[in-house]
C-alpha positions as CSV (number, residue, x, y, z in Angstrom):
1,X,134.3,2.4,33.6
2,X,131.5,0.1,34.8
3,X,131.9,-3.6,35.3
4,X,129.8,-4.3,32.2
5,X,132.3,-2.2,30.2
6,X,135.5,-3.8,31.5
7,X,137.1,-6.2,29.2
8,X,136.7,-9.9,30.2
9,X,133.7,-9.1,32.4
10,X,130.7,-11.3,31.7
11,X,128.2,-10.1,34.3
12,X,125.1,-9.0,32.3
13,X,123.0,-6.1,33.6
14,X,119.6,-6.7,35.2
15,X,117.8,-5.3,32.0
16,X,119.9,-7.6,29.8
17,X,119.1,-10.6,31.9
18,X,115.4,-9.8,31.8
19,X,115.5,-9.4,28.0
20,X,117.2,-12.8,27.7
21,X,114.6,-14.4,29.9
22,X,111.8,-13.0,27.8
23,X,113.5,-14.1,24.5
24,X,114.1,-17.6,26.0
25,X,110.3,-17.9,26.7
26,X,109.5,-16.5,23.2
27,X,108.1,-13.3,24.5
28,X,106.1,-14.9,27.4
29,X,106.6,-14.7,31.2
30,X,108.2,-17.6,33.1
31,X,106.3,-20.2,35.2
32,X,102.5,-20.0,35.4
33,X,102.4,-16.8,33.3
34,X,103.5,-18.9,30.3
35,X,100.7,-20.7,28.5
36,X,102.7,-23.9,27.9
37,X,103.0,-24.2,31.7
38,X,99.4,-25.4,31.8
39,X,99.4,-28.8,30.1
40,X,96.1,-30.5,30.9
41,X,94.6,-31.8,27.6
42,X,91.0,-31.6,28.9
43,X,91.0,-27.8,29.6
44,X,89.1,-25.9,27.0
45,X,86.0,-23.9,26.2
46,X,83.7,-27.0,26.2
47,X,84.5,-28.3,29.7
48,X,84.4,-24.7,31.1
49,X,81.1,-24.1,29.4
50,X,79.5,-27.2,30.7
51,X,80.6,-26.5,34.3
52,X,79.6,-22.9,33.9
53,X,76.1,-23.8,32.7
54,X,75.5,-26.1,35.6
55,X,76.8,-23.4,38.0
56,X,74.6,-20.8,36.4
57,X,71.5,-22.9,36.8
58,X,72.3,-23.7,40.4
59,X,73.4,-20.3,41.4
60,X,70.2,-18.8,39.9
61,X,68.1,-21.0,42.2
62,X,70.3,-20.1,45.2
63,X,69.9,-16.4,44.5
64,X,66.1,-16.6,44.1
65,X,65.7,-18.6,47.3
66,X,68.0,-16.2,49.0
67,X,65.8,-13.3,48.0
68,X,62.7,-15.2,49.3
69,X,64.5,-15.9,52.6
70,X,65.1,-12.2,52.9
71,X,61.3,-11.6,52.2
72,X,60.4,-14.1,54.9
73,X,61.6,-11.6,57.6
74,X,59.0,-9.0,56.4
75,X,61.7,-6.3,56.3
76,X,59.4,-3.5,55.4
77,X,57.1,-4.2,58.3
78,X,59.4,-2.6,60.9
79,X,63.0,-1.5,61.1
80,X,63.9,-4.1,63.6
81,X,63.0,-6.8,61.1
82,X,65.4,-5.4,58.5
83,X,69.1,-6.4,58.9
84,X,70.1,-4.2,56.0
85,X,68.4,-0.9,56.5
86,X,70.7,0.9,54.1
87,X,70.0,-1.4,51.2
88,X,68.2,1.1,48.9
89,X,66.8,-0.5,45.7
90,X,68.8,-3.7,46.3
91,X,66.3,-4.8,49.0
92,X,63.2,-4.6,46.9
93,X,60.3,-6.2,48.7
94,X,57.3,-7.5,46.7
95,X,54.9,-9.2,49.1
96,X,54.1,-10.0,52.7
97,X,55.4,-13.5,53.6
98,X,52.5,-16.1,53.7
99,X,51.9,-18.6,56.4
100,X,50.9,-21.4,54.1
101,X,52.0,-23.9,53.1
102,X,53.4,-24.4,56.6
103,X,56.6,-26.0,55.1
104,X,57.3,-23.1,52.8
105,X,60.3,-21.6,54.7
106,X,61.6,-25.0,55.5
107,X,61.7,-26.0,51.9
108,X,63.0,-22.7,50.7
109,X,65.9,-22.4,53.1
110,X,66.7,-26.1,52.9
111,X,67.0,-25.8,49.1
112,X,69.0,-22.6,49.4
113,X,71.6,-24.1,51.8
114,X,71.7,-27.6,50.5
115,X,72.1,-26.6,46.9
116,X,74.7,-24.0,47.9
117,X,76.8,-26.8,49.5
118,X,76.2,-29.2,46.5
119,X,77.6,-26.5,44.1
120,X,80.9,-26.2,45.9
121,X,82.7,-29.0,44.0
122,X,81.2,-27.6,40.7
123,X,82.6,-24.1,41.6
124,X,86.0,-25.6,42.4
125,X,86.0,-27.5,39.1
126,X,85.0,-24.4,37.2
127,X,87.8,-22.4,38.9
128,X,90.3,-25.1,38.0
129,X,89.2,-25.1,34.4
130,X,89.9,-21.4,34.0
131,X,93.0,-21.2,36.2
132,X,95.3,-20.2,33.3
133,X,93.2,-17.1,32.8
134,X,94.1,-15.8,36.2
135,X,97.8,-15.8,35.1
136,X,97.2,-14.4,31.6
137,X,99.9,-12.0,30.5
138,X,99.7,-9.1,29.8
139,X,96.8,-8.9,32.3
140,X,95.1,-6.0,30.4
141,X,95.1,-5.9,26.6
142,X,92.2,-3.7,25.6
143,X,89.1,-1.9,27.0
144,X,87.0,-5.1,26.3
145,X,89.6,-7.2,28.1
146,X,89.6,-4.8,31.1
147,X,85.8,-5.2,31.4
148,X,86.1,-9.0,31.2
149,X,88.8,-9.0,33.9
150,X,86.7,-6.7,36.1
151,X,83.7,-9.0,35.7
152,X,86.0,-12.0,36.6
153,X,87.2,-10.2,39.8
154,X,83.6,-9.5,40.9
155,X,82.5,-13.0,39.9
156,X,85.3,-15.1,41.4
157,X,85.7,-12.8,44.5
158,X,81.9,-12.7,45.1
159,X,81.5,-16.4,44.6
160,X,84.3,-17.3,47.0
161,X,83.0,-14.8,49.6
162,X,79.4,-16.0,49.4
163,X,80.2,-19.7,49.6
164,X,82.7,-19.2,52.4
165,X,80.5,-17.0,54.5
166,X,77.5,-19.4,53.8
167,X,79.5,-22.4,55.1
168,X,80.7,-20.5,58.2
169,X,77.1,-19.5,58.9
170,X,75.9,-23.1,58.6
171,X,78.5,-24.2,61.1
172,X,77.6,-21.1,63.3
173,X,81.3,-20.0,63.3
174,X,80.7,-16.3,63.2
175,X,84.1,-14.8,62.5
176,X,82.8,-11.9,60.4
177,X,83.7,-8.2,60.6
178,X,80.0,-7.5,60.9
179,X,76.6,-9.1,60.7
180,X,76.4,-12.2,58.5
181,X,73.1,-11.1,57.1
182,X,74.4,-7.7,55.9
183,X,77.7,-9.1,54.5
184,X,76.0,-12.0,52.8
185,X,73.2,-9.8,51.3
186,X,75.6,-7.2,49.7
187,X,78.1,-9.9,48.7
188,X,75.3,-11.7,46.8
189,X,74.6,-8.5,44.8
190,X,78.3,-8.0,44.0
191,X,78.5,-11.6,42.8
192,X,75.3,-11.3,40.7
193,X,76.6,-8.1,39.1
194,X,79.8,-9.8,38.0
195,X,77.8,-12.8,36.8
196,X,75.4,-10.8,34.6
197,X,78.4,-9.0,33.0
198,X,80.3,-12.2,32.5
199,X,77.4,-14.0,31.0
200,X,76.8,-11.1,28.6
201,X,80.4,-11.2,27.5
202,X,80.8,-15.0,27.2
203,X,77.4,-16.2,26.0
204,X,78.4,-16.5,22.4
205,X,81.6,-18.4,23.4
206,X,79.6,-20.8,25.5
207,X,77.0,-21.5,22.8
208,X,79.8,-22.1,20.2
209,X,81.7,-24.4,22.6
210,X,78.6,-26.4,23.5
211,X,77.8,-26.9,19.8
212,X,81.3,-28.0,19.0
213,X,80.8,-31.4,20.6
214,X,77.7,-33.2,22.0
215,X,77.4,-34.0,25.7
216,X,76.4,-37.6,25.2
217,X,79.1,-38.2,22.7
218,X,81.7,-36.7,25.0
219,X,80.6,-38.8,27.9
220,X,81.4,-41.9,25.9
221,X,85.0,-40.9,25.4
222,X,87.4,-42.6,27.8
223,X,90.9,-41.4,28.9
224,X,92.8,-43.2,26.1
225,X,90.8,-41.4,23.3
226,X,90.7,-38.0,25.0
227,X,92.0,-35.3,22.7
228,X,92.6,-31.6,23.3
229,X,90.1,-29.1,21.9
230,X,91.1,-27.0,18.9
231,X,92.9,-23.8,20.0
232,X,90.7,-20.7,20.0
233,X,90.7,-17.1,21.3
234,X,89.9,-18.2,24.9
235,X,93.5,-19.4,25.4
236,X,92.3,-22.2,27.7
237,X,93.6,-24.9,25.4
238,X,97.3,-25.7,26.1
239,X,99.7,-25.2,23.3
240,X,101.8,-28.1,24.7
241,X,99.3,-30.6,26.1
242,X,100.5,-33.6,28.1
243,X,99.2,-37.1,27.7
244,X,95.7,-37.4,29.3
245,X,95.4,-38.9,32.7
246,X,91.7,-38.4,33.0
247,X,88.9,-37.8,30.5
248,X,86.4,-34.9,30.5
249,X,83.8,-37.5,31.5
250,X,86.0,-38.4,34.5
251,X,86.4,-34.8,35.5
252,X,82.7,-34.2,35.4
253,X,82.1,-37.5,37.3
254,X,84.6,-36.4,39.9
255,X,82.9,-33.1,40.5
256,X,79.5,-34.7,40.4
257,X,80.6,-37.3,43.0
258,X,81.8,-34.6,45.3
259,X,78.4,-32.9,45.0
260,X,76.6,-36.1,45.7
261,X,78.7,-36.7,48.8
262,X,78.0,-33.2,50.2
263,X,74.3,-33.8,49.4
264,X,74.3,-37.1,51.4
265,X,76.1,-35.5,54.4
266,X,73.9,-32.4,54.7
267,X,70.3,-33.0,53.3
268,X,69.2,-34.9,56.4
269,X,69.2,-31.6,58.4
270,X,66.4,-30.3,56.2
271,X,64.4,-33.5,55.4
272,X,64.6,-35.1,58.8
273,X,63.6,-38.8,59.3
274,X,66.2,-41.5,58.9
275,X,68.4,-39.2,56.7
276,X,69.0,-37.0,59.8
277,X,71.6,-39.6,60.9
278,X,73.6,-38.9,57.7
279,X,73.8,-35.1,58.2
280,X,77.3,-35.3,59.5
281,X,78.2,-31.8,58.2
282,X,75.3,-30.1,59.9
283,X,75.5,-29.0,63.6
284,X,71.7,-29.4,64.0
285,X,71.4,-32.5,61.9
286,X,71.5,-35.2,64.5
287,X,68.7,-36.8,66.6
288,X,68.9,-35.6,70.2
289,X,66.6,-38.1,71.8
290,X,63.0,-39.3,72.0
291,X,61.6,-37.0,74.7
292,X,58.9,-34.3,74.0
293,X,61.6,-31.5,74.1
294,X,64.4,-33.5,72.4
295,X,64.6,-31.7,69.1
296,X,67.0,-29.2,67.7
297,X,67.5,-25.7,69.1
298,X,69.6,-22.8,67.9
299,X,70.6,-21.0,71.2
300,X,70.2,-22.2,74.7
301,X,68.8,-20.1,77.6
302,X,72.3,-19.9,79.1
303,X,73.8,-18.6,75.9
304,X,71.5,-15.6,75.8
305,X,71.4,-14.9,79.5
306,X,67.9,-16.2,80.4
307,X,67.7,-17.7,83.9
308,X,65.2,-19.8,85.7
309,X,64.6,-17.0,88.2
310,X,63.1,-14.8,85.4
311,X,60.9,-17.6,84.1
312,X,59.5,-19.0,87.3
313,X,56.3,-18.2,89.1
314,X,57.0,-14.4,89.0
315,X,57.0,-14.3,85.2
316,X,54.2,-12.4,83.6
317,X,53.2,-11.8,80.0
318,X,52.6,-8.1,79.3
319,X,49.9,-7.4,76.7
320,X,49.7,-3.9,75.3
321,X,48.4,-2.1,72.3
322,X,49.0,0.9,70.1
323,X,45.7,2.5,68.9
324,X,43.4,0.0,70.6
325,X,40.7,0.3,73.3
326,X,40.5,-0.8,76.9
327,X,42.7,-0.6,80.0
328,X,46.2,-1.8,79.2
329,X,48.7,-3.1,79.8
330,X,47.5,-6.4,81.0
331,X,49.8,-8.8,82.9
332,X,49.0,-12.5,82.7
333,X,50.6,-15.3,84.6
334,X,51.3,-18.7,82.9
335,X,48.5,-20.3,84.9
336,X,46.1,-17.6,83.5
337,X,47.3,-18.3,80.0
338,X,46.8,-22.1,80.5
339,X,43.2,-21.4,81.7
340,X,42.4,-19.8,78.3
341,X,41.2,-21.7,75.3
342,X,44.0,-23.9,74.1
343,X,44.8,-24.9,70.5
344,X,47.3,-27.3,69.0
345,X,49.2,-26.8,65.7
346,X,51.7,-29.2,64.0
347,X,54.5,-27.1,62.8
348,X,58.3,-27.4,62.2
349,X,61.0,-24.9,63.2
350,X,63.2,-23.9,60.2
351,X,66.3,-21.8,60.5
352,X,68.4,-19.7,58.2
353,X,71.3,-22.1,58.5
354,X,69.2,-24.7,56.5
355,X,68.3,-27.0,59.4
356,X,64.7,-27.7,60.4
357,X,62.9,-30.0,62.9
358,X,60.2,-32.4,62.0
359,X,56.6,-31.3,62.8
360,X,56.1,-30.8,66.5
361,X,52.7,-30.6,68.3
362,X,52.6,-27.1,69.8
363,X,49.8,-26.2,72.2
364,X,48.9,-22.7,73.4
365,X,46.8,-19.6,73.0
366,X,46.1,-18.2,69.5
367,X,47.8,-14.9,68.8
368,X,44.5,-13.5,67.4
369,X,42.8,-14.3,70.7
370,X,45.4,-12.4,72.6
371,X,45.0,-9.5,70.2
372,X,41.3,-9.3,71.0
373,X,42.1,-9.5,74.7
374,X,44.4,-6.5,74.2
375,X,41.5,-4.6,72.6
376,X,42.7,-4.9,69.0
377,X,40.2,-6.8,66.9
378,X,41.9,-6.2,63.5
379,X,45.6,-6.1,64.3
380,X,48.1,-4.7,61.7
381,X,51.1,-6.1,63.5
382,X,52.5,-7.2,66.8
383,X,55.9,-6.5,68.4
384,X,57.2,-9.5,70.3
385,X,59.8,-8.9,72.9
386,X,61.9,-11.6,74.7
387,X,63.6,-11.9,78.0
388,X,66.7,-12.5,76.0
389,X,69.5,-10.0,76.6
390,X,71.1,-8.6,73.5
391,X,71.2,-10.1,70.0
392,X,69.5,-9.0,66.8
393,X,66.5,-11.2,67.2
394,X,65.6,-10.6,70.8
395,X,62.5,-8.9,69.4
396,X,60.6,-9.0,66.1
397,X,57.4,-7.8,64.4
398,X,54.8,-10.1,62.9
399,X,52.3,-9.2,60.2
400,X,48.5,-9.1,60.3
401,X,48.4,-12.4,58.3
402,X,50.7,-14.1,60.7
403,X,48.7,-12.9,63.7
404,X,45.3,-14.0,62.3
405,X,46.4,-17.4,61.1
406,X,44.6,-20.0,63.3
407,X,47.9,-22.0,63.7
408,X,49.8,-18.9,65.1
409,X,50.2,-19.5,68.8
410,X,51.8,-18.3,71.9
411,X,52.9,-21.8,72.7
412,X,53.0,-23.1,76.3
413,X,53.5,-26.8,75.7
414,X,55.0,-29.0,73.0
415,X,54.3,-32.7,72.3
416,X,52.2,-33.0,75.4
417,X,54.7,-31.6,77.8
418,X,55.6,-28.1,79.2
419,X,58.2,-26.3,77.1
420,X,61.8,-26.8,78.3
421,X,63.8,-23.7,79.2
422,X,65.9,-24.0,76.1
423,X,62.8,-24.3,73.9
424,X,61.4,-21.0,75.3
425,X,59.6,-21.8,78.7
426,X,57.4,-20.2,79.9
427,X,56.0,-19.2,76.5
428,X,57.2,-18.8,72.9
429,X,55.7,-17.7,69.6
430,X,55.2,-20.3,66.9
431,X,53.9,-19.2,63.5
432,X,53.5,-21.3,60.3
433,X,56.3,-20.9,57.6
434,X,58.1,-18.4,59.8
435,X,61.9,-18.2,60.1
436,X,63.0,-19.8,63.3
437,X,64.5,-16.6,64.8
438,X,61.1,-14.9,64.5
439,X,59.5,-17.7,66.5
440,X,60.6,-15.7,69.6
441,X,61.4,-17.7,72.8
442,X,61.0,-16.6,76.4
443,X,58.3,-14.0,75.4
444,X,58.1,-11.1,77.8
445,X,55.5,-8.9,76.0
446,X,53.2,-8.6,73.0
447,X,52.3,-5.1,71.8
448,X,49.6,-5.1,69.1
449,X,49.1,-2.3,66.6
450,X,45.7,-1.6,64.9
């Protein structure tokens, strides 16, 4: 005889205790799996739809500027320019990156990074508004529900991954199990796939929710007059709402204030000027001084293994060609380069992390003049190689349009002074609207192709 069968024994079996628990919660699961656990009276389709619409508009801009940032590297020009060689159709490439306007990459990447930061409070508010859905029980109810949950997994997982890796990249804290560029690129496509499916599944719900109450009217409703939305199939509305402690207007204002704070603490790294002092969240946001070389850098010479011994009087620029004419390679000293016709261009440096410098006065030899000297009058590309040891961007390939632009230089001086070692002495490339990592420093050789 078991204990449960003995007279006077009152120890229910595990199955019986589970059944009693389920009956006690009227067929639901305990804790957060029970709908009545979530008691906020402002949760509902309307608030979720407003936050989702803002997030959709912002993320669309971030995605497009991300694709443009990818195009700025001219990935189809050479394999070394492409950080995602196995991308297939995902890395479609429509045009060669232009050199004008000169602020193009600066604005594109500044918008991409700054808007991404500004959207973080909106993303967090949106996740809060749908938190009960993550604990929905049973988790899978029908094939349509399975598709919705899968889209949510891609959407939420992709969003968190993209925003977290983006913030870590801005802070240059590279704790990734691989290249940031590769992970961020594929993560973006996973996120967008989930977003497209989710928008398709929820578009009617969103339209219906937004029509149920006007935005202006809702923004006039204070906490005391806040009422829960009518229950619907979304199950976001609590069946046992508590008294309101904040209105929907207050929730939107709270998320908006967070976005404005992040905007104020980061936009200065892209705009420069007096706002640079407010860029407290940006490693490259602050003013460094008033000297000719006192502007932002990404990596120092010491960090990449470039020494003064390699950049001294013994340094020579090697000029070579593929398919040109003449006796090459040529080896030119810095003094010989300074003796050539010099040009000055006023250009910023803009980097993938979103930071940029103000316009600097770069002086040096035009790349197209060096191409002619190398025997290539109509260059198709140029391979630029650095003294830098290791790293993805120790070399890069520039396009014909970039070479032939009159403001594309092998710069020897900046703001009236010789380049500092950290800014690329004895010579660096500077090209209008070019990503900062392709404005190669400590140039060792230029190989032109016709």
